[in-house]
N, C-alpha and C positions, 0 to 999 in steps of 0.2 A: 337607452336599452341597447346595449354592443347585443348585433346578433352575426357570434361567427358559430364553423360549423368546427368540430376540434375530434378526433377523431382517434385518441388517447382511453373515448371508450372505462374513462372510472370516476365516480367521486374525487372530490382532493379531500386527504386526508383529516387527522386531524393533531390541530399544533397542543404543546404541553407548553406550560412553561415550565426552567426549573425550577426545586425544588431548594429555599433558602438563598434567591440570588445562585444558584455556583454557577458558574463559571467556566470549565475547563479548560486547563490550558497542555501545552504538549509537554516536549520534552522525551519523547521515545526511544528508548537508550538499547533496547531489544526487537528483536524480531526475528519470524524463524521463511525460510524461501522454501520454497515447495518447489518438487520435482514435475514434473505434469502428469506420471501415472499415479499421484499418494492416494492414497485414498477415504483419506478424513470427511464427511458428511455433515457434523457434531463440530463446529467450531471453540464447544466454549466443553468441549471432555479432552479434558486432563491427556485420560490413558491413548484416546484414538490418533489425541497432535505426539503423545507418546510413543506410543509401537510407528509411527508414522520416522519418528528419529530415531532409532530404534533401525526398523529396515531401510534408509538411506533413502529415504526418500520424502529426508525435512532436514534443517542446519538451523538449528539456535546458532544464532549469531548473540555476542550478547558488549557493553562498552561503549554503541554504537552512536546517532542521531537520523532518528531518522525521520523526514514530516512529508506530506503532501501538501502539491499545491492546489490553484486554483482550475479548474478542470475550463477548457477553452470549445464552444459551443462547433459541431459538425454539421451548418448549415444547407438546404438544400432547395430553391427555389419550391416555391411553391406553385400547383397546376396548375392554382384558379383567378385571376386575376382581380390583379390589386390589394393581394395578399402581403404580407411578409415574410420574410422566406420563415419552413418549418428545419428545428431542430431533428436531426433523425442519429446523432450520436452523439462523444465527446470526447476529446482527446482528454485523458486523466497524465500528472504527470509526478515523477519524486524526487526527492534529495534522499543519500547515506549517504553518509560521509562516520569511516573508522578510523581512526588513531591505532589500529593494533598492524604496525608496520611488521615484518618480522618476513623472514623467508620460508618460512608452509600458507604464508597470504600472501609477499609476494611475489614467489617462485608453484605456487600448485592449489588454493580459494580461491582467486581472485581471476587467473586466466578460466581456471573451470566452468566461470559463469561471464565474466567479460570477451569473452567472443565469438558475440554471434547465441550464443543459448539461449533458445527459451525458458522462462519459467512458466509451474502449471500453479503461480499466486504467491502471496507471501502473508503474515500470521506476524502485525506490528504491535509489541504489549501496552498498553498504553499507561504508566509507570506513575502519572504526573500528577496526579488524584485521588482523594479518598477508595474513590469509588474506582476498582481494579476496573479493563477491561482488553479487550481487544480488537482491533479495524483488520479486516480482512476481503482484503485484493483478490476473490476466485476467480484469475479472466487472465490468460497468456499473458507473460509481461513482458520486455525484451529490455536491457539493459545496456547503458556505455561510461566511461571511463577508465578512473584506475589511480598507478599513484601519484600524485604529488611531492616535488621533491623544491623543496624549497631555495637559491637563490643566497637567502641567510638565514645565519641562527636566529630571527629575530621570529618563526613561527614551526611548528611542529609540519614533520610530513606527516600525510593521512595518504585515504584512498579520496576518490568526488566519484557517486558513481549516479548519474543516472537514469531514473527505471519511468516506463513509459506505457500506456494500458488503456485498447481504447470499450466504451464503457459506456451506456445510457442514463445508469445507475449511481452512485457511490458508492462507494465499497461498506459493508453492513460492516456493523457493532456486535459484539456478544458481549457475558461478560468475562470475562480471564477463568483459565482452562484452570483446576486445581496442579497442584503440579509440574508444571510446566516452566514458566518465567522466575528467576529470584532475587 
């Protein structure tokens, strides 16, 4: 029997199997960027999200590619001898690719985001499956990146962005809000 001290102080939750062996795919093509002062409290509520878009504290971006990468553990040495390091947080990252290269996006949109601005979060629309859902990063996000102009005409110009945040938990998943995404 393994004897260990666990300071998480909670029971392991139940694990559920997917119905009918459904496995979810990627292919997220829409996301909402949230300002730090957004007031959304229910990420499945289309009225709240549309109000934030109208108020300018959220921006809906379509026809993109968004993905989340494997998080990297941040660990500290244990204060107990002969113990493994302890997980204290995760560095989390994602990728964003946008082929919508035009004067507005080059001169206004991407500079407003990629010059050191902190976002208040992101809502990623999961539309590649029968069950529509959103994955929500409800944490401060930093991003770096910019426009790629290929040297040859055998690939498209695009914006590539790497974004990052810290969180001990995965982004939450909710039912897709009605009337927000098309």
